[in-house]
C-alpha positions in Angstrom: -184.5 -15.4 -195.0 -184.5 -17.8 -191.9 -181.8 -20.1 -191.1 -182.0 -23.2 -188.7 -181.1 -21.1 -185.8 -184.0 -18.6 -186.2 -181.7 -15.8 -187.5 -183.4 -13.5 -190.1 -181.6 -11.8 -192.8 -183.3 -9.3 -195.0 -181.7 -8.1 -198.3 -182.7 -4.6 -199.3 -182.4 -3.4 -202.9 -183.0 0.0 -204.4 -186.0 -0.3 -206.6 -185.0 2.3 -209.2 -181.6 0.7 -209.5 -183.0 -2.8 -209.7 -185.5 -1.8 -212.4 -182.8 0.0 -214.6 -180.4 -3.0 -214.3 -183.2 -5.4 -215.0 -184.2 -3.6 -218.2 -180.7 -3.7 -219.6 -180.1 -7.4 -218.6 -183.3 -8.2 -220.5 -181.9 -6.4 -223.5 -178.6 -8.3 -223.0 -180.5 -11.5 -223.2 -182.3 -10.6 -226.4 -178.8 -9.6 -228.0 -177.4 -13.0 -227.1 -180.3 -14.6 -229.0 -182.3 -15.8 -226.2 -186.1 -15.2 -225.4 -186.4 -13.2 -222.1 -190.1 -14.0 -222.1 -189.7 -17.7 -221.9 -190.5 -19.4 -218.5 -187.1 -20.0 -217.3 -185.9 -16.5 -218.1 -189.0 -14.4 -217.0 -187.4 -13.4 -213.7 -183.8 -13.7 -214.6 -183.2 -9.9 -215.2 -184.4 -9.0 -211.8 -182.4 -11.8 -210.2 -179.4 -10.8 -211.8 -179.9 -7.1 -211.1 -180.1 -7.9 -207.5 -177.2 -10.4 -207.6 -175.0 -7.6 -209.0 -176.0 -5.2 -206.4 -175.0 -7.6 -203.7 -171.7 -8.7 -205.3 -170.7 -5.0 -205.6 -172.2 -3.6 -202.3 -168.6 -2.8 -201.1 -169.0 0.5 -203.0 -171.2 1.7 -200.1 -168.9 0.5 -197.2 -166.2 2.5 -195.6 -163.5 0.0 -194.6 -161.7 2.4 -192.2 -164.8 3.2 -190.4 -165.5 -0.5 -189.9 -162.3 -1.0 -188.2 -162.8 2.2 -186.1 -166.2 1.1 -184.9 -164.5 -1.8 -183.1 -161.1 -0.4 -182.0 -159.7 -1.1 -178.5 -156.7 0.2 -176.4 -154.4 -2.9 -175.7 -150.9 -3.2 -174.6 -150.2 -6.0 -177.3 -147.4 -5.7 -179.7 -146.9 -9.2 -181.1 -148.6 -10.3 -184.7 -152.2 -10.7 -185.0 -153.0 -12.9 -188.0 -156.4 -13.7 -189.4 -155.8 -16.2 -192.3 -157.9 -18.1 -195.0 -160.4 -15.4 -195.3 -162.8 -16.3 -198.0 -162.5 -13.9 -201.0 -165.2 -13.6 -203.6 -164.7 -10.9 -206.3 -165.4 -9.8 -209.7 -162.6 -9.1 -212.2 -163.1 -5.7 -213.6 -161.9 -6.6 -217.0 -164.6 -9.2 -217.8 -166.9 -9.2 -214.7 -166.2 -12.8 -214.2 -165.4 -13.9 -210.6 -162.1 -14.8 -208.9 -162.1 -16.6 -205.6 -159.7 -17.5 -203.1 -158.1 -16.8 -199.7 -156.8 -13.7 -198.0 -154.2 -13.7 -195.1 -154.1 -10.5 -193.1 -151.8 -9.6 -190.3 -150.9 -6.7 -188.3 -148.7 -5.7 -185.4 -150.6 -3.4 -183.0 -149.2 -0.1 -181.8 -151.4 0.5 -178.7 -154.7 -0.3 -180.6 -156.3 -3.6 -181.7 -159.6 -4.0 -183.8 -162.2 -6.8 -183.4 -161.1 -9.9 -185.3 -164.5 -10.1 -187.4 -163.6 -6.5 -188.7 -160.6 -8.0 -190.6 -162.8 -10.3 -192.6 -165.3 -7.3 -193.0 -162.5 -5.1 -194.5 -161.6 -7.8 -197.0 -165.3 -8.0 -198.1 -165.6 -4.2 -198.3 -162.9 -4.1 -201.0 -163.6 -7.6 -202.6 -167.3 -6.8 -203.3 -166.4 -4.3 -206.0 -165.1 -4.7 -209.5 -161.4 -5.4 -208.9 -158.0 -6.4 -209.7 -156.3 -8.7 -207.3 -153.3 -6.3 -207.1 -155.4 -3.3 -206.1 -157.6 -5.4 -203.7 -154.4 -6.4 -201.9 -153.2 -2.9 -201.4 -156.6 -1.6 -200.4 -156.9 -3.9 -197.5 -153.5 -3.0 -196.3 -154.0 0.9 -196.7 -157.2 0.8 -194.8 -155.7 -1.2 -191.7 -152.7 1.2 -191.8 -154.9 4.3 -191.9 -157.2 3.2 -189.2 -154.7 1.7 -186.6 -151.4 3.2 -187.5 -149.9 -0.3 -186.4 -146.3 -1.3 -186.4 -146.7 -3.2 -189.5 -149.3 -4.7 -191.8 -149.1 -7.8 -194.2 -151.6 -9.1 -196.7 -151.5 -12.0 -199.0 -154.2 -13.1 -201.4 -154.2 -16.5 -203.3 -157.0 -16.6 -205.9 -158.2 -18.5 -208.9 -159.4 -16.5 -211.8 -162.4 -17.9 -213.8 -161.5 -15.6 -216.6 -158.3 -17.6 -217.0 -160.2 -20.9 -216.6 -163.4 -20.3 -218.5 -162.0 -18.2 -221.4 -158.8 -17.0 -223.0 -156.0 -19.4 -222.1 -158.2 -21.8 -220.2 -155.9 -22.8 -217.5 -157.9 -24.5 -214.8 -155.4 -24.9 -211.9 -153.5 -21.7 -211.9 -153.4 -19.5 -208.7 -152.5 -15.9 -208.5 -150.6 -14.7 -205.3 -150.2 -11.1 -204.5 -148.7 -9.6 -201.4 -148.3 -6.1 -199.7 -146.3 -5.3 -196.6 -145.6 -2.2 -194.4 -143.5 -1.5 -191.4 -142.0 -4.5 -189.7 -143.2 -6.9 -192.4 -141.4 -4.9 -194.9 -138.2 -4.2 -192.9 -137.8 -7.1 -190.7 -137.0 -10.3 -192.4 -137.7 -12.4 -189.4 -141.0 -11.0 -188.9 -142.1 -11.5 -192.5 -140.7 -15.0 -192.5 -142.8 -15.8 -189.5 -145.8 -14.4 -191.1 -145.2 -16.5 -194.2 -144.5 -19.5 -192.2 -147.8 -19.2 -190.2 -150.0 -18.7 -193.4 -148.4 -21.9 -194.8 -148.9 -24.0 -191.5 -151.8 -26.0 -190.5 -152.4 -25.2 -187.0 -155.6 -27.1 -186.4 
C-alpha cells in the first residue's frame, strides 16, 4: 500500500491461520442464513480473517520491550503527558469495538522514553480482546515495569458499541477508567495537575 508521500506499508498474514479463520467465517455466514458464494460475499471470509488478525495483533507485541527499545537517560523529573491517544479495541464479551482516547503520564526517575512509544504501548494492549479496566491497568504496569518512574497515570475514556448497538442501546454513554501509581496516587496536587491538563485545550 502506498500513500501520497511514497511511503509503503506491507501487511503480512500467516496463511495457515488466515485459511482456518476464513473457513470458520464462511460457516458463520451460512449459519446466519447468508449465501457465502454470492458475489458480494465471495471474498468476505478472507477479508474478515485478515481484519481480525490485525485487530488482535497486540498478542504478539511486548509492550515493555517497546519502551526499552527507546529509553534514554535524562535528568528530568517533571510530568510527561501524552493525551488524546486514539484507542481502538474489541470488547472480549461480544467482540464488538470500543473506541476512545487514552491519556498517559509519567514522572521520570532518571529515564525517559521516546514519545511515540507511549502510543505504541497503548496499541499493544488495545489490539487484543479486552475490557477497558484491564487495558488501563496493563498500560500503567508496562510503563512502571520498564522505567520504574516516580509515578504513572492512565485515564481512558471510551464508547462501547456493545452498549450502543445492542443491549441497552445507549448511544452517548462514555466509560472512564483510571489507574495511578506513585506520585499520582499519593500526591493530590500532582494528580489534580494531571486531571487539569487532560481536560485542558492547550492548542
